[in-house]
N, C-alpha and C positions, 0 to 999 in steps of 0.2 A: 437473444442474442443477434446482433447484427454481423453480418460478412464484410469485410474491407476489401476482399478480392485480392490481399496480398498474400504471397507465399514465399516463406523462406525456408532453406535447406539448413538442416544441423550440421554444424561443422563436426570435426574429428574430435574435438573437445567437448561436444555436447552444447555448444552455443548457439544461440540465434542472434539476429541483429534486429532491433526494433527501429522501423524506418521513423526517419526524421519528423516526418508527418504526424505520426503518431505521438511521438515524445512532446511534439509541440502542442499539438491538442490537448492531451492530458496532462502538460505541464510538467513531465519527468525530465529533469535535467540530471547532467552528469554528479554521479556519487549519489543519487536518490536510491533509497531502499525500495525494493520491489517484494511483496507479498507472493506466495505461490500456493494456490489451492489446486486440489486434485480430486477428481469423483472419477468413477469407473470409465467414462467416456471422453473425458475433456480436463485440460490443464488450463488454469485461469490464473493469468497475473493482474495484479493490483499494486497501485502505488500505495507503499506504506504510510499510514497516517497513525500516530501514536494518541491513544485514546485513555479516557479516564478507566481505573481499573474497575470502578464500582457500577458508573452509568454509559459509559461508552462515549460521552462528549467530548469533541475535539477541542474545545474552545477553552481559554483562560486555564492553562495546564501548568501545574507546579509539582515538583518532586517531592513525596513525603516519604521520607523513610525508604527510598531507592524505588517508590512506584510513582506513577504519573496519578494526580488527582487533581478533578476541576474545582474549581472555585466554589461551585454551588455543593458540592459534596463535602468541601473542606469547611465551609458554613453549617452544612447539616451535621457534621462530627462534632464540631465545637459546639 
């Protein structure tokens, strides 16, 4: 993991601000969803990308009975 040298304080509501440079680099726009991962020593933030429930693919997504499924898996199911 690479250090950016950026330090931010947590405010009284538990929020931090992601600097605009990071948001631009990672293509994070206002309203984008962010996933939070936790292990014993760190918190990791990742831009949320919906994926196929079967294979994890991010392309050619379609909702099938309320779940995201890629075109490849739909073809295999059919």
